[in-house]
PDB file as gemmi writes it, atoms N, CA and C in Angstrom:
CRYST1    1.000    1.000    1.000  90.00  90.00  90.00 P 1                      
ATOM      1  N   MET A   1     -26.115  29.171  -3.546  1.00  0.00           N  
ATOM      2  CA  MET A   1     -25.179  29.565  -4.718  1.00  0.00           C  
ATOM      3  C   MET A   1     -23.870  27.782  -4.315  1.00  0.00           C  
ATOM      4  N   TYR A   2     -23.424  27.821  -5.621  1.00  0.00           N  
ATOM      5  CA  TYR A   2     -22.387  26.737  -6.162  1.00  0.00           C  
ATOM      6  C   TYR A   2     -21.212  27.796  -6.051  1.00  0.00           C  
ATOM      7  N   MET A   3     -20.487  27.396  -5.927  1.00  0.00           N  
ATOM      8  CA  MET A   3     -18.779  28.099  -6.056  1.00  0.00           C  
ATOM      9  C   MET A   3     -17.768  27.195  -6.436  1.00  0.00           C  
ATOM     10  N   LYS A   4     -17.140  27.167  -7.390  1.00  0.00           N  
ATOM     11  CA  LYS A   4     -15.889  26.360  -7.352  1.00  0.00           C  
ATOM     12  C   LYS A   4     -14.376  27.182  -7.961  1.00  0.00           C  
ATOM     13  N   LYS A   5     -13.231  27.324  -6.814  1.00  0.00           N  
ATOM     14  CA  LYS A   5     -12.434  28.118  -7.358  1.00  0.00           C  
ATOM     15  C   LYS A   5     -11.114  27.270  -8.116  1.00  0.00           C  
ATOM     16  N   TYR A   6     -10.815  27.350  -8.941  1.00  0.00           N  
ATOM     17  CA  TYR A   6      -9.302  27.097  -9.693  1.00  0.00           C  
ATOM     18  C   TYR A   6      -8.353  27.752  -9.577  1.00  0.00           C  
ATOM     19  N   ASP A   7      -7.145  27.608  -8.507  1.00  0.00           N  
ATOM     20  CA  ASP A   7      -5.731  28.233  -8.972  1.00  0.00           C  
ATOM     21  C   ASP A   7      -5.117  27.616 -10.052  1.00  0.00           C  
ATOM     22  N   THR A   8      -4.702  28.257 -11.124  1.00  0.00           N  
ATOM     23  CA  THR A   8      -3.987  27.690 -12.462  1.00  0.00           C  
ATOM     24  C   THR A   8      -2.813  28.877 -12.419  1.00  0.00           C  
ATOM     25  N   GLU A   9      -1.767  28.896 -13.579  1.00  0.00           N  
ATOM     26  CA  GLU A   9      -0.943  29.418 -13.343  1.00  0.00           C  
ATOM     27  C   GLU A   9      -1.280  30.536 -13.997  1.00  0.00           C  
ATOM     28  N   GLY A  10      -0.986  31.570 -13.198  1.00  0.00           N  
ATOM     29  CA  GLY A  10      -0.768  33.265 -13.496  1.00  0.00           C  
ATOM     30  C   GLY A  10      -2.264  33.572 -13.000  1.00  0.00           C  
ATOM     31  N   HIS A  11      -3.590  32.505 -12.400  1.00  0.00           N  
ATOM     32  CA  HIS A  11      -5.131  32.694 -12.935  1.00  0.00           C  
ATOM     33  C   HIS A  11      -5.973  31.934 -11.585  1.00  0.00           C  
ATOM     34  N   VAL A  12      -6.876  32.986 -11.086  1.00  0.00           N  
ATOM     35  CA  VAL A  12      -8.239  32.602 -10.329  1.00  0.00           C  
ATOM     36  C   VAL A  12      -9.305  32.472 -11.228  1.00  0.00           C  
ATOM     37  N   ILE A  13      -9.619  31.110 -11.144  1.00  0.00           N  
ATOM     38  CA  ILE A  13     -10.734  31.327 -12.064  1.00  0.00           C  
ATOM     39  C   ILE A  13     -11.765  31.209 -10.896  1.00  0.00           C  
ATOM     40  N   VAL A  14     -12.968  32.056 -11.038  1.00  0.00           N  
ATOM     41  CA  VAL A  14     -14.501  31.463  -9.813  1.00  0.00           C  
ATOM     42  C   VAL A  14     -15.092  30.603 -11.099  1.00  0.00           C  
ATOM     43  N   ALA A  15     -15.794  29.770 -10.786  1.00  0.00           N  
ATOM     44  CA  ALA A  15     -17.326  29.690 -11.334  1.00  0.00           C  
ATOM     45  C   ALA A  15     -18.260  29.432 -10.243  1.00  0.00           C  
ATOM     46  N   VAL A  16     -19.374  30.247 -10.760  1.00  0.00           N  
ATOM     47  CA  VAL A  16     -20.774  30.575  -9.684  1.00  0.00           C  
ATOM     48  C   VAL A  16     -21.949  30.081 -10.299  1.00  0.00           C  
ATOM     49  N   CYS A  17     -22.736  29.090  -9.225  1.00  0.00           N  
ATOM     50  CA  CYS A  17     -24.290  29.524 -10.606  1.00  0.00           C  
ATOM     51  C   CYS A  17     -24.956  29.255  -9.196  1.00  0.00           C  
ATOM     52  N   ASP A  18     -26.427  29.126  -9.239  1.00  0.00           N  
ATOM     53  CA  ASP A  18     -27.494  29.578  -8.234  1.00  0.00           C  
ATOM     54  C   ASP A  18     -27.910  27.612  -8.682  1.00  0.00           C  
ATOM     55  N   LYS A  19     -27.980  27.394  -7.343  1.00  0.00           N  
ATOM     56  CA  LYS A  19     -28.347  26.140  -7.032  1.00  0.00           C  
ATOM     57  C   LYS A  19     -29.380  25.292  -7.670  1.00  0.00           C  
ATOM     58  N   ASN A  20     -30.433  25.911  -8.025  1.00  0.00           N  
ATOM     59  CA  ASN A  20     -30.963  25.507  -8.778  1.00  0.00           C  
ATOM     60  C   ASN A  20     -31.501  24.916 -10.105  1.00  0.00           C  
ATOM     61  N   ILE A  21     -30.192  25.640 -10.959  1.00  0.00           N  
ATOM     62  CA  ILE A  21     -30.412  25.571 -11.737  1.00  0.00           C  
ATOM     63  C   ILE A  21     -28.642  24.311 -12.453  1.00  0.00           C  
ATOM     64  N   LEU A  22     -27.906  24.188 -11.735  1.00  0.00           N  
ATOM     65  CA  LEU A  22     -26.864  23.398 -11.825  1.00  0.00           C  
ATOM     66  C   LEU A  22     -27.159  22.051 -12.658  1.00  0.00           C  
ATOM     67  N   GLY A  23     -26.302  21.519 -13.152  1.00  0.00           N  
ATOM     68  CA  GLY A  23     -26.846  20.257 -14.202  1.00  0.00           C  
ATOM     69  C   GLY A  23     -27.442  20.789 -15.238  1.00  0.00           C  
ATOM     70  N   LYS A  24     -27.929  21.639 -15.478  1.00  0.00           N  
ATOM     71  CA  LYS A  24     -29.241  21.993 -16.722  1.00  0.00           C  
ATOM     72  C   LYS A  24     -28.474  22.370 -17.627  1.00  0.00           C  
ATOM     73  N   LYS A  25     -29.003  22.539 -18.784  1.00  0.00           N  
ATOM     74  CA  LYS A  25     -28.500  22.756 -20.393  1.00  0.00           C  
ATOM     75  C   LYS A  25     -30.021  23.977 -20.584  1.00  0.00           C  
ATOM     76  N   PHE A  26     -29.175  24.912 -21.227  1.00  0.00           N  
ATOM     77  CA  PHE A  26     -30.551  25.998 -21.921  1.00  0.00           C  
ATOM     78  C   PHE A  26     -29.720  25.975 -23.391  1.00  0.00           C  
ATOM     79  N   ARG A  27     -30.788  26.542 -24.100  1.00  0.00           N  
ATOM     80  CA  ARG A  27     -30.695  26.950 -25.430  1.00  0.00           C  
ATOM     81  C   ARG A  27     -31.626  27.857 -25.615  1.00  0.00           C  
ATOM     82  N   GLU A  28     -30.866  28.704 -26.411  1.00  0.00           N  
ATOM     83  CA  GLU A  28     -31.546  30.166 -26.872  1.00  0.00           C  
ATOM     84  C   GLU A  28     -30.730  30.390 -28.576  1.00  0.00           C  
ATOM     85  N   GLY A  29     -31.826  30.167 -29.760  1.00  0.00           N  
ATOM     86  CA  GLY A  29     -30.785  29.945 -31.058  1.00  0.00           C  
ATOM     87  C   GLY A  29     -29.762  29.164 -30.824  1.00  0.00           C  
ATOM     88  N   LYS A  30     -28.402  29.866 -31.491  1.00  0.00           N  
ATOM     89  CA  LYS A  30     -27.447  29.300 -31.227  1.00  0.00           C  
ATOM     90  C   LYS A  30     -26.401  29.184 -30.401  1.00  0.00           C  
ATOM     91  N   LEU A  31     -27.009  29.910 -28.991  1.00  0.00           N  
ATOM     92  CA  LEU A  31     -26.435  30.134 -27.674  1.00  0.00           C  
ATOM     93  C   LEU A  31     -26.611  28.947 -27.036  1.00  0.00           C  
ATOM     94  N   VAL A  32     -25.646  27.953 -26.248  1.00  0.00           N  
ATOM     95  CA  VAL A  32     -26.050  27.004 -25.227  1.00  0.00           C  
ATOM     96  C   VAL A  32     -25.344  27.324 -24.281  1.00  0.00           C  
ATOM     97  N   LEU A  33     -26.222  27.067 -22.974  1.00  0.00           N  
ATOM     98  CA  LEU A  33     -25.649  27.389 -21.519  1.00  0.00           C  
ATOM     99  C   LEU A  33     -25.484  25.889 -20.769  1.00  0.00           C  
ATOM    100  N   LYS A  34     -24.526  25.202 -20.537  1.00  0.00           N  
ATOM    101  CA  LYS A  34     -24.563  24.157 -19.840  1.00  0.00           C  
ATOM    102  C   LYS A  34     -24.122  24.024 -18.589  1.00  0.00           C  
ATOM    103  N   LEU A  35     -24.372  23.536 -17.667  1.00  0.00           N  
ATOM    104  CA  LEU A  35     -23.940  24.234 -16.178  1.00  0.00           C  
ATOM    105  C   LEU A  35     -23.602  22.525 -16.254  1.00  0.00           C  
ATOM    106  N   ASP A  36     -22.683  22.137 -16.162  1.00  0.00           N  
ATOM    107  CA  ASP A  36     -21.879  21.294 -15.216  1.00  0.00           C  
ATOM    108  C   ASP A  36     -21.553  20.878 -14.284  1.00  0.00           C  
ATOM    109  N   SER A  37     -22.529  20.063 -13.241  1.00  0.00           N  
ATOM    110  CA  SER A  37     -21.509  19.944 -11.900  1.00  0.00           C  
ATOM    111  C   SER A  37     -20.080  20.100 -11.972  1.00  0.00           C  
ATOM    112  N   SER A  38     -19.523  19.356 -12.881  1.00  0.00           N  
ATOM    113  CA  SER A  38     -18.024  19.151 -12.815  1.00  0.00           C  
ATOM    114  C   SER A  38     -17.345  20.169 -13.034  1.00  0.00           C  
ATOM    115  N   PHE A  39     -17.976  21.265 -13.196  1.00  0.00           N  
ATOM    116  CA  PHE A  39     -17.262  22.639 -13.477  1.00  0.00           C  
ATOM    117  C   PHE A  39     -17.737  23.723 -12.264  1.00  0.00           C  
ATOM    118  N   TYR A  40     -18.797  23.875 -12.094  1.00  0.00           N  
ATOM    119  CA  TYR A  40     -19.670  24.754 -11.509  1.00  0.00           C  
ATOM    120  C   TYR A  40     -19.485  24.403  -9.597  1.00  0.00           C  
ATOM    121  N   LYS A  41     -19.911  23.107  -9.500  1.00  0.00           N  
ATOM    122  CA  LYS A  41     -20.391  22.722  -8.259  1.00  0.00           C  
ATOM    123  C   LYS A  41     -18.699  22.578  -7.294  1.00  0.00           C  
ATOM    124  N   GLY A  42     -18.891  23.408  -6.508  1.00  0.00           N  
ATOM    125  CA  GLY A  42     -17.769  23.130  -5.051  1.00  0.00           C  
ATOM    126  C   GLY A  42     -18.601  23.624  -4.137  1.00  0.00           C  
ATOM    127  N   ASP A  43     -18.129  24.363  -3.127  1.00  0.00           N  
ATOM    128  CA  ASP A  43     -18.802  24.562  -1.803  1.00  0.00           C  
ATOM    129  C   ASP A  43     -19.843  25.298  -2.142  1.00  0.00           C  
ATOM    130  N   GLU A  44     -21.052  25.171  -1.001  1.00  0.00           N  
ATOM    131  CA  GLU A  44     -22.197  26.356  -1.190  1.00  0.00           C  
ATOM    132  C   GLU A  44     -21.237  27.127  -0.874  1.00  0.00           C  
ATOM    133  N   ALA A  45     -22.197  28.262  -1.298  1.00  0.00           N  
ATOM    134  CA  ALA A  45     -21.296  29.816  -0.854  1.00  0.00           C  
ATOM    135  C   ALA A  45     -22.300  31.093  -0.691  1.00  0.00           C  
ATOM    136  N   ASP A  46     -22.462  31.421   0.640  1.00  0.00           N  
ATOM    137  CA  ASP A  46     -23.503  32.984   0.513  1.00  0.00           C  
ATOM    138  C   ASP A  46     -23.162  34.394  -0.096  1.00  0.00           C  
ATOM    139  N   GLU A  47     -23.683  34.857  -0.204  1.00  0.00           N  
ATOM    140  CA  GLU A  47     -23.278  36.009  -0.723  1.00  0.00           C  
ATOM    141  C   GLU A  47     -21.941  37.600  -0.710  1.00  0.00           C  
ATOM    142  N   THR A  48     -22.008  36.438   0.650  1.00  0.00           N  
ATOM    143  CA  THR A  48     -20.247  37.654   1.094  1.00  0.00           C  
ATOM    144  C   THR A  48     -19.161  36.864   0.667  1.00  0.00           C  
ATOM    145  N   ASN A  49     -19.160  35.310   0.505  1.00  0.00           N  
ATOM    146  CA  ASN A  49     -17.708  34.804  -0.103  1.00  0.00           C  
ATOM    147  C   ASN A  49     -18.192  34.453  -1.675  1.00  0.00           C  
ATOM    148  N   VAL A  50     -19.254  34.989  -2.520  1.00  0.00           N  
ATOM    149  CA  VAL A  50     -18.927  34.650  -3.975  1.00  0.00           C  
ATOM    150  C   VAL A  50     -18.509  36.364  -4.212  1.00  0.00           C  
ATOM    151  N   LYS A  51     -18.728  37.110  -3.673  1.00  0.00           N  
ATOM    152  CA  LYS A  51     -18.563  38.735  -3.953  1.00  0.00           C  
ATOM    153  C   LYS A  51     -16.999  38.941  -3.430  1.00  0.00           C  
ATOM    154  N   GLU A  52     -16.242  37.839  -2.698  1.00  0.00           N  
ATOM    155  CA  GLU A  52     -15.077  38.262  -1.916  1.00  0.00           C  
ATOM    156  C   GLU A  52     -13.937  37.419  -3.547  1.00  0.00           C  
ATOM    157  N   ALA A  53     -14.971  36.236  -3.518  1.00  0.00           N  
ATOM    158  CA  ALA A  53     -13.813  35.171  -4.104  1.00  0.00           C  
ATOM    159  C   ALA A  53     -14.198  35.894  -6.070  1.00  0.00           C  
ATOM    160  N   LEU A  54     -15.132  36.375  -6.390  1.00  0.00           N  
ATOM    161  CA  LEU A  54     -14.768  37.474  -7.700  1.00  0.00           C  
ATOM    162  C   LEU A  54     -14.116  38.085  -7.546  1.00  0.00           C  
ATOM    163  N   LEU A  55     -13.846  38.981  -6.177  1.00  0.00           N  
ATOM    164  CA  LEU A  55     -13.072  40.170  -6.733  1.00  0.00           C  
ATOM    165  C   LEU A  55     -11.507  40.192  -7.082  1.00  0.00           C  
ATOM    166  N   SER A  56     -11.608  38.760  -6.192  1.00  0.00           N  
ATOM    167  CA  SER A  56      -9.820  38.275  -6.322  1.00  0.00           C  
ATOM    168  C   SER A  56      -9.565  37.620  -7.627  1.00  0.00           C  
ATOM    169  N   ALA A  57     -10.897  37.388  -8.113  1.00  0.00           N  
ATOM    170  CA  ALA A  57     -10.539  36.172  -9.719  1.00  0.00           C  
ATOM    171  C   ALA A  57      -9.797  37.089 -10.705  1.00  0.00           C  
ATOM    172  N   THR A  58      -9.517  36.305 -11.283  1.00  0.00           N  
ATOM    173  CA  THR A  58      -9.235  36.843 -12.391  1.00  0.00           C  
ATOM    174  C   THR A  58      -9.919  36.621 -13.968  1.00  0.00           C  
ATOM    175  N   ILE A  59     -10.765  35.410 -13.958  1.00  0.00           N  
ATOM    176  CA  ILE A  59     -11.472  35.135 -14.848  1.00  0.00           C  
ATOM    177  C   ILE A  59     -12.755  34.457 -13.854  1.00  0.00           C  
ATOM    178  N   ALA A  60     -14.060  34.536 -14.787  1.00  0.00           N  
ATOM    179  CA  ALA A  60     -15.428  34.318 -13.681  1.00  0.00           C  
ATOM    180  C   ALA A  60     -16.357  33.627 -14.732  1.00  0.00           C  
ATOM    181  N   ASN A  61     -17.409  32.869 -14.375  1.00  0.00           N  
ATOM    182  CA  ASN A  61     -18.160  32.282 -14.917  1.00  0.00           C  
ATOM    183  C   ASN A  61     -19.514  32.469 -14.428  1.00  0.00           C  
ATOM    184  N   ILE A  62     -20.323  33.385 -14.238  1.00  0.00           N  
ATOM    185  CA  ILE A  62     -21.395  33.381 -13.861  1.00  0.00           C  
ATOM    186  C   ILE A  62     -22.682  32.945 -14.381  1.00  0.00           C  
ATOM    187  N   ALA A  63     -23.486  32.360 -13.392  1.00  0.00           N  
ATOM    188  CA  ALA A  63     -24.625  31.707 -14.039  1.00  0.00           C  
ATOM    189  C   ALA A  63     -25.991  31.846 -12.779  1.00  0.00           C  
ATOM    190  N   GLY A  64     -26.867  32.200 -12.997  1.00  0.00           N  
ATOM    191  CA  GLY A  64     -28.348  32.574 -12.119  1.00  0.00           C  
ATOM    192  C   GLY A  64     -28.606  33.946 -11.749  1.00  0.00           C  
ATOM    193  N   GLU A  65     -29.987  33.749 -11.282  1.00  0.00           N  
ATOM    194  CA  GLU A  65     -30.282  35.431 -10.409  1.00  0.00           C  
ATOM    195  C   GLU A  65     -29.554  35.875  -9.875  1.00  0.00           C  
ATOM    196  N   LYS A  66     -29.299  34.652  -8.919  1.00  0.00           N  
ATOM    197  CA  LYS A  66     -28.367  35.442  -7.300  1.00  0.00           C  
ATOM    198  C   LYS A  66     -27.043  35.484  -7.602  1.00  0.00           C  
ATOM    199  N   ALA A  67     -26.203  34.675  -8.500  1.00  0.00           N  
ATOM    200  CA  ALA A  67     -24.766  34.688  -8.524  1.00  0.00           C  
ATOM    201  C   ALA A  67     -24.992  36.231  -9.452  1.00  0.00           C  
ATOM    202  N   ILE A  68     -25.320  36.024 -10.175  1.00  0.00           N  
ATOM    203  CA  ILE A  68     -25.726  37.804 -11.101  1.00  0.00           C  
ATOM    204  C   ILE A  68     -25.541  38.602 -10.453  1.00  0.00           C  
ATOM    205  N   ALA A  69     -26.449  38.748  -9.440  1.00  0.00           N  
ATOM    206  CA  ALA A  69     -26.602  40.095  -8.647  1.00  0.00           C  
ATOM    207  C   ALA A  69     -25.517  40.215  -8.058  1.00  0.00           C  
ATOM    208  N   CYS A  70     -25.058  39.330  -7.190  1.00  0.00           N  
ATOM    209  CA  CYS A  70     -23.568  39.632  -6.504  1.00  0.00           C  
ATOM    210  C   CYS A  70     -22.753  39.720  -7.486  1.00  0.00           C  
ATOM    211  N   ALA A  71     -22.148  39.652  -8.635  1.00  0.00           N  
ATOM    212  CA  ALA A  71     -21.288  39.954  -9.329  1.00  0.00           C  
ATOM    213  C   ALA A  71     -21.582  41.853  -9.743  1.00  0.00           C  
ATOM    214  N   VAL A  72     -22.999  41.703 -10.467  1.00  0.00           N  
ATOM    215  CA  VAL A  72     -23.373  43.068 -10.393  1.00  0.00           C  
ATOM    216  C   VAL A  72     -23.234  43.919  -9.377  1.00  0.00           C  
ATOM    217  N   GLU A  73     -23.163  43.589  -7.801  1.00  0.00           N  
ATOM    218  CA  GLU A  73     -23.374  44.276  -6.593  1.00  0.00           C  
ATOM    219  C   GLU A  73     -21.804  44.777  -6.366  1.00  0.00           C  
ATOM    220  N   CYS A  74     -21.081  43.946  -6.812  1.00  0.00           N  
ATOM    221  CA  CYS A  74     -19.463  44.438  -6.391  1.00  0.00           C  
ATOM    222  C   CYS A  74     -18.710  44.624  -7.159  1.00  0.00           C  
ATOM    223  N   GLY A  75     -19.514  45.083  -8.206  1.00  0.00           N  
ATOM    224  CA  GLY A  75     -18.677  45.613  -9.464  1.00  0.00           C  
ATOM    225  C   GLY A  75     -17.914  45.141 -10.320  1.00  0.00           C  
ATOM    226  N   CYS A  76     -18.049  43.573 -10.351  1.00  0.00           N  
ATOM    227  CA  CYS A  76     -17.554  42.994 -11.067  1.00  0.00           C  
ATOM    228  C   CYS A  76     -17.971  42.520 -12.313  1.00  0.00           C  
ATOM    229  N   ILE A  77     -19.422  42.847 -12.497  1.00  0.00           N  
ATOM    230  CA  ILE A  77     -19.741  42.734 -13.625  1.00  0.00           C  
ATOM    231  C   ILE A  77     -20.614  43.701 -14.647  1.00  0.00           C  
ATOM    232  N   ASP A  78     -20.841  44.079 -15.438  1.00  0.00           N  
ATOM    233  CA  ASP A  78     -21.584  45.504 -15.751  1.00  0.00           C  
ATOM    234  C   ASP A  78     -22.861  45.037 -15.986  1.00  0.00           C  
ATOM    235  N   PRO A  79     -24.020  45.214 -16.102  1.00  0.00           N  
ATOM    236  CA  PRO A  79     -25.327  45.233 -16.207  1.00  0.00           C  
ATOM    237  C   PRO A  79     -25.735  44.646 -17.410  1.00  0.00           C  
ATOM    238  N   ASP A  80     -24.714  45.928 -18.736  1.00  0.00           N  
ATOM    239  CA  ASP A  80     -24.697  45.545 -20.019  1.00  0.00           C  
ATOM    240  C   ASP A  80     -24.267  44.238 -20.617  1.00  0.00           C  
ATOM    241  N   ALA A  81     -23.110  43.757 -19.554  1.00  0.00           N  
ATOM    242  CA  ALA A  81     -22.516  42.161 -20.523  1.00  0.00           C  
ATOM    243  C   ALA A  81     -22.933  40.931 -19.912  1.00  0.00           C  
ATOM    244  N   ILE A  82     -24.410  41.130 -19.370  1.00  0.00           N  
ATOM    245  CA  ILE A  82     -25.090  39.671 -19.149  1.00  0.00           C  
ATOM    246  C   ILE A  82     -25.922  39.475 -20.246  1.00  0.00           C  
ATOM    247  N   ILE A  83     -25.778  38.005 -20.626  1.00  0.00           N  
ATOM    248  CA  ILE A  83     -26.673  38.024 -21.625  1.00  0.00           C  
ATOM    249  C   ILE A  83     -27.852  36.705 -21.320  1.00  0.00           C  
ATOM    250  N   PHE A  84     -28.820  36.491 -21.757  1.00  0.00           N  
ATOM    251  CA  PHE A  84     -29.535  35.983 -21.486  1.00  0.00           C  
ATOM    252  C   PHE A  84     -29.862  34.794 -22.232  1.00  0.00           C  
ATOM    253  N   ILE A  85     -29.842  33.053 -22.084  1.00  0.00           N  
ATOM    254  CA  ILE A  85     -30.302  32.136 -22.824  1.00  0.00           C  
ATOM    255  C   ILE A  85     -31.488  31.411 -21.935  1.00  0.00           C  
ATOM    256  N   GLU A  86     -32.802  31.494 -22.533  1.00  0.00           N  
ATOM    257  CA  GLU A  86     -33.735  31.056 -22.079  1.00  0.00           C  
ATOM    258  C   GLU A  86     -34.090  31.275 -20.791  1.00  0.00           C  
ATOM    259  N   ASP A  87     -33.811  32.934 -20.554  1.00  0.00           N  
ATOM    260  CA  ASP A  87     -34.221  34.045 -19.449  1.00  0.00           C  
ATOM    261  C   ASP A  87     -33.279  33.683 -18.597  1.00  0.00           C  
ATOM    262  N   ILE A  88     -32.099  33.089 -18.416  1.00  0.00           N  
ATOM    263  CA  ILE A  88     -31.087  32.346 -17.671  1.00  0.00           C  
ATOM    264  C   ILE A  88     -30.083  33.437 -17.784  1.00  0.00           C  
ATOM    265  N   PRO A  89     -30.179  33.869 -16.640  1.00  0.00           N  
ATOM    266  CA  PRO A  89     -28.946  35.105 -16.933  1.00  0.00           C  
ATOM    267  C   PRO A  89     -27.464  34.720 -16.880  1.00  0.00           C  
ATOM    268  N   HIS A  90     -26.306  35.076 -17.244  1.00  0.00           N  
ATOM    269  CA  HIS A  90     -25.316  34.332 -17.411  1.00  0.00           C  
ATOM    270  C   HIS A  90     -24.065  35.481 -17.663  1.00  0.00           C  
ATOM    271  N   ALA A  91     -23.305  35.601 -17.659  1.00  0.00           N  
ATOM    272  CA  ALA A  91     -21.858  36.659 -17.721  1.00  0.00           C  
ATOM    273  C   ALA A  91     -20.346  36.340 -17.435  1.00  0.00           C  
ATOM    274  N   GLN A  92     -19.488  36.317 -18.056  1.00  0.00           N  
ATOM    275  CA  GLN A  92     -18.324  36.111 -18.101  1.00  0.00           C  
ATOM    276  C   GLN A  92     -17.181  37.101 -17.482  1.00  0.00           C  
ATOM    277  N   MET A  93     -16.049  37.129 -16.472  1.00  0.00           N  
ATOM    278  CA  MET A  93     -15.147  38.035 -16.616  1.00  0.00           C  
ATOM    279  C   MET A  93     -14.096  37.401 -17.100  1.00  0.00           C  
ATOM    280  N   ILE A  94     -13.021  38.427 -17.389  1.00  0.00           N  
ATOM    281  CA  ILE A  94     -11.484  38.503 -17.553  1.00  0.00           C  
ATOM    282  C   ILE A  94     -10.980  39.844 -17.317  1.00  0.00           C  
ATOM    283  N   ARG A  95     -10.112  39.545 -15.985  1.00  0.00           N  
ATOM    284  CA  ARG A  95      -9.935  40.504 -15.893  1.00  0.00           C  
ATOM    285  C   ARG A  95      -8.262  40.611 -16.635  1.00  0.00           C  
ATOM    286  N   ILE A  96      -7.809  42.045 -16.873  1.00  0.00           N  
ATOM    287  CA  ILE A  96      -6.324  42.057 -17.585  1.00  0.00           C  
ATOM    288  C   ILE A  96      -5.509  42.763 -17.182  1.00  0.00           C  
TER     289      ILE A  96                                                      
END                                                                             
């Protein structure tokens, strides 16, 4: 997986994407999932690193089976909040 962290004023944004879908675009009806390298490609990360980063994030964008599994396992994403675009799982998280 690739993971990129953004530290902004008052927020920690984490973008996580499976390696095999990075740089691709998926469409389903009006929905478009564009997994730009400029946004998602940071460092390679294992499950432990991804879970730790998601637990500290205030905002997260997560795409791909492995990335979504990490987010569900650490309790950051409810399985009911996952959408599928061309069978690619995607979810967003915001902590208020």
